[in-house]
C-alpha positions in Angstrom: 0.0 0.0 0.0 1.5 3.3 -1.1 1.5 6.5 1.0 -0.8 8.1 -1.6 -3.4 5.4 -1.3 -3.3 5.5 2.5 -3.8 9.3 2.4 -6.8 8.9 0.1 -8.4 6.3 2.4 -7.8 8.4 5.5 -9.1 11.6 4.0 -12.2 9.9 2.4 -13.3 7.9 5.4 -14.8 10.9 7.3 -16.7 12.0 4.2 -18.2 8.5 3.7 -19.3 8.4 7.3 -20.8 11.9 7.0 -22.8 10.9 4.0 -23.9 7.7 5.8 -25.2 9.7 8.7 -26.7 12.5 6.7 -28.2 10.6 3.7 -28.0 6.8 4.0 -29.5 6.5 7.5 -32.3 9.0 7.0 -33.1 7.4 3.6 -33.3 4.0 5.2 -35.5 5.2 8.1 -37.9 7.0 5.9 -38.3 4.0 3.5 -38.7 1.6 6.4 -41.4 3.5 8.2 -43.4 4.1 5.0 -43.0 0.5 3.9 -44.1 -0.8 7.3 -47.2 1.4 7.4 -48.2 0.5 3.8 -47.4 -3.2 4.3 -49.6 -3.3 7.4 -52.5 -1.7 5.5 -52.1 -4.2 2.7 -52.0 -7.1 5.1 -55.2 -6.0 6.9 -57.0 -5.6 3.5 -56.1 -9.1 2.6 -57.0 -10.6 6.0 -60.3 -8.8 6.2 -61.2 -10.0 2.7 -62.7 -6.7 1.5 -64.1 -7.7 -1.9 -62.5 -5.3 -4.4 -59.6 -4.1 -2.3 -58.3 -7.6 -1.6 -57.9 -8.3 -5.3 -56.2 -4.9 -5.8 -53.8 -5.7 -2.9 -52.9 -9.1 -4.4 -52.2 -7.5 -7.8 -50.1 -4.8 -6.1 -48.0 -7.5 -4.3 -47.7 -9.5 -7.5 -46.4 -6.6 -9.6 -44.0 -5.1 -7.1 -42.5 -8.4 -6.0 -42.2 -9.6 -9.6 -40.4 -6.6 -11.1 -36.8 -5.4 -10.3 -36.4 -2.6 -7.8 -34.0 -0.6 -10.0 -36.6 -0.8 -12.9 -39.2 0.7 -10.6 -36.8 3.5 -9.6 -36.1 4.3 -13.2 -39.8 4.4 -14.1 -40.4 6.9 -11.3 -37.4 9.1 -11.7 -36.8 8.9 -15.5 -40.2 7.8 -16.8 -42.7 10.0 -15.0 -41.2 13.3 -16.4 -42.5 12.2 -19.8 -46.0 12.3 -18.3 -45.4 15.7 -16.8 -44.6 14.5 -13.3 -41.1 15.5 -12.1 -39.7 14.4 -8.8 -36.3 15.0 -7.2 -33.9 12.1 -6.7 -34.4 11.6 -3.0 -38.2 11.5 -2.9 -38.1 9.3 -6.1 -35.9 6.8 -4.2 -38.1 6.9 -1.1 -41.3 6.2 -3.2 -39.8 3.4 -5.2 -38.2 1.7 -2.2 -41.3 2.1 -0.1 -43.6 0.6 -2.8 -41.3 -2.3 -3.3 -40.6 -3.2 0.3 -44.2 -2.7 1.3 -45.1 -5.7 -0.9 -42.7 -7.9 0.9 -43.6 -6.6 4.4 -47.3 -7.1 3.7 -46.7 -10.8 3.2 -44.6 -11.1 6.3 -47.2 -9.3 8.4 -50.1 -11.2 6.9 -48.4 -14.5 7.7 -47.7 -13.5 11.2 -51.3 -12.4 11.9 -52.7 -15.6 10.4 -50.3 -17.6 12.6 -52.3 -16.6 15.7 -54.9 -19.3 16.5 -58.5 -18.5 15.6 -59.4 -19.3 19.2 -57.8 -15.9 20.2 -60.5 -14.1 18.2 -63.3 -16.2 19.7 -62.0 -15.6 23.2 -61.9 -11.9 22.6 -65.5 -11.9 21.3 -66.5 -13.9 24.4 -65.3 -11.2 26.8 -67.1 -8.4 24.8 -64.2 -7.0 22.8 -64.8 -5.5 19.3 -62.8 -6.6 16.2 -60.5 -3.6 16.4 -59.8 -4.1 20.1 -59.0 -7.8 19.6 -56.6 -6.9 16.8 -54.8 -4.2 18.8 -54.8 -5.9 22.2 -54.7 -9.6 21.4 -53.6 -10.4 17.9 -51.0 -7.8 17.1 -48.8 -8.3 20.2 -48.6 -12.0 19.4 -48.0 -11.4 15.7 -45.3 -8.9 16.4 -43.2 -11.5 18.1 -43.5 -13.8 15.0 -42.8 -11.0 12.5 -40.0 -9.3 14.3 -37.0 -11.3 13.1 -38.1 -11.1 9.5 -38.9 -7.4 9.6 -35.7 -6.6 11.3 -33.7 -8.6 8.7 -35.6 -6.6 6.1 -34.2 -3.4 7.8 -30.7 -4.8 7.5 -31.2 -5.7 3.8 -32.7 -2.3 3.2 -29.6 -0.6 4.6 -27.5 -2.4 2.0 -30.0 -1.9 -0.8 -30.1 1.8 -0.3 -26.9 2.0 -2.3 -29.1 1.4 -5.4 -30.3 5.0 -5.0 -27.0 6.1 -6.4 -28.2 4.9 -9.8 -30.7 7.8 -9.9 -28.2 10.4 -8.6 -29.0 10.3 -4.9 -25.7 11.4 -3.3 -25.6 8.9 -0.5 -22.5 7.0 0.8 -21.9 4.8 -2.2 -22.4 7.7 -4.6 -19.8 9.6 -2.6 -17.4 6.7 -2.9 -18.0 6.7 -6.6 -17.3 10.4 -6.9 -14.0 10.1 -4.9 -13.0 7.1 -7.0 -13.6 8.9 -10.2 -11.2 11.7 -9.0 -8.5 9.5 -7.5 -8.6 6.5 -9.8 -8.6 4.1 -6.9 -12.0 2.3 -7.2 -10.9 -0.9 -5.5 -9.8 0.6 -2.3 -12.6 3.1 -2.0 -15.3 0.6 -2.7 -13.8 -1.7 -0.1 -13.9 1.2 2.3 -17.5 1.9 1.6 -18.3 -1.8 2.1 -16.5 -1.6 5.4 -18.8 1.2 6.6 -21.9 -0.7 5.5 -20.5 -3.8 7.3 -20.1 -1.8 10.6 -23.5 -0.3 10.3 -25.2 -3.6 9.7 -23.1 -5.2 12.5 -24.6 -2.7 14.9 -28.1 -3.5 13.6 -27.5 -7.2 14.0 -26.4 -6.8 17.6 -29.5 -4.8 18.3 -31.6 -7.6 16.7 -29.9 -10.2 18.9 -30.5 -8.1 22.0 -34.1 -7.5 21.2 -34.7 -11.2 20.4 -33.3 -12.2 23.8 -30.0 -13.6 22.4 -26.6 -12.8 23.9 -25.0 -10.0 21.9 -21.7 -11.0 23.4 -21.9 -14.4 21.7 -22.8 -12.9 18.4 -20.0 -10.3 18.8 -17.4 -13.1 19.4 -18.3 -14.7 16.0 -17.9 -11.3 14.4 -14.6 -10.8 16.1 -13.4 -14.2 14.7 -14.6 -13.1 11.2 -12.8 -9.8 11.7 -9.7 -11.8 12.6 -9.8 -13.6 9.3 -10.3 -10.4 7.5 -7.5 -8.8 9.4 -5.1 -11.6 8.7 -5.8 -11.3 5.0 -5.4 -7.5 5.1 -2.1 -7.9 7.0 -0.9 -10.4 4.4 -1.9 -8.0 1.6 -0.6 -4.7 3.1 2.5 -5.8 5.1 3.5 -8.7 2.9 3.1 -11.2 5.7 2.9 -14.8 4.4 -0.6 -16.2 4.5 0.6 -19.3 6.5 2.2 -17.1 9.2 -1.0 -14.9 9.4 -3.1 -18.1 9.7 -1.0 -19.4 12.5 -1.3 -16.1 14.4 -5.0 -16.1 13.9 -5.3 -19.6 15.2 -3.2 -18.9 18.2 -4.8 -15.6 19.3 -8.4 -15.9 18.1 -9.6 -19.4 17.2 -7.9 -21.5 19.9 -9.0 -19.3 22.9 -12.5 -19.3 21.5 -12.5 -23.1 21.2 -11.1 -23.4 24.8 -13.8 -21.1 26.1 -16.5 -23.2 24.5 -15.1 -26.4 26.0 -15.0 -24.8 29.5 -18.6 -23.6 29.1 -19.7 -27.1 28.0 -17.9 -28.7 31.0 -19.5 -26.2 33.3 -23.0 -27.0 32.0 -22.4 -30.8 32.4 -21.3 -30.3 36.0 -24.4 -28.3 36.7 -26.6 -31.0 35.2 -24.8 -33.7 37.1 -25.2 -31.8 40.3 -28.9 -31.5 39.9 -29.4 -35.2 39.3 -28.7 -36.4 42.9 -31.1 -33.7 44.2 -33.9 -35.0 41.9 -33.3 -38.6 42.9 -33.2 -37.7 46.6 -36.6 -35.9 46.2 -38.1 -38.9 44.5 -36.8 -41.2 47.3 -38.3 -38.9 50.0 -41.6 -38.8 48.2 -41.6 -42.6 47.8 -40.8 -43.0 51.5 -43.5 -40.6 52.5 -46.0 -42.5 50.4 
């Protein structure tokens, strides 16, 4: 790695992060909120079986799930001006992404609501609740737990897919990387740097998902640290000229072997706890038998 390339990466990193905070994240949040609201309405229309609206909702889902997202963006941004409707790049991206993701979210929400047993509706009617009250107080809380993993994974995917907005001149993080690469003629390094920022952003989202789902973020973080160790070993071999075999041995010594030893200790501790509980259970059964 030359000093010139290092200077380019160091100077461009704050700009990429700035565009991520100012454009990519607000774009993702706007799209996700609109998609969630529209997807929920589409799911309710299909569940309630409203005669005409249900067929329209099915056609909507069929069209937007069956056509590429980038084609939909081009139709809205480049095609609508021929009909006299001109939109800026940012709202065009928000509209296209929202219409597309709403089709997918509606199917997720519909499946989650329909997974709640019919007896929940009957129990709600028995205690005098209306259909709206049953939906809000009984059905949706249970459906939310079912839909949460898929909807959060959709948010992670949307964060990555927001880079497609660069194709209609939205100056978000990936577009900024393209502009810097066109000036410096270092596309490989700059695109890898942009990918690194996306990776860090989605890593934070994945840890939040693990925490909200009741999993241990520390366990998930350890796997990411191991993966980062692999990436770091490859980067060290590329930048510093370290042989791959030596980098692999260092990774095994400092990352993989301690992680494996930690897992063995945890497994042995769980076995000891289980074995310690068995005599207590057998003693309780003996006392109950003697008392009988």
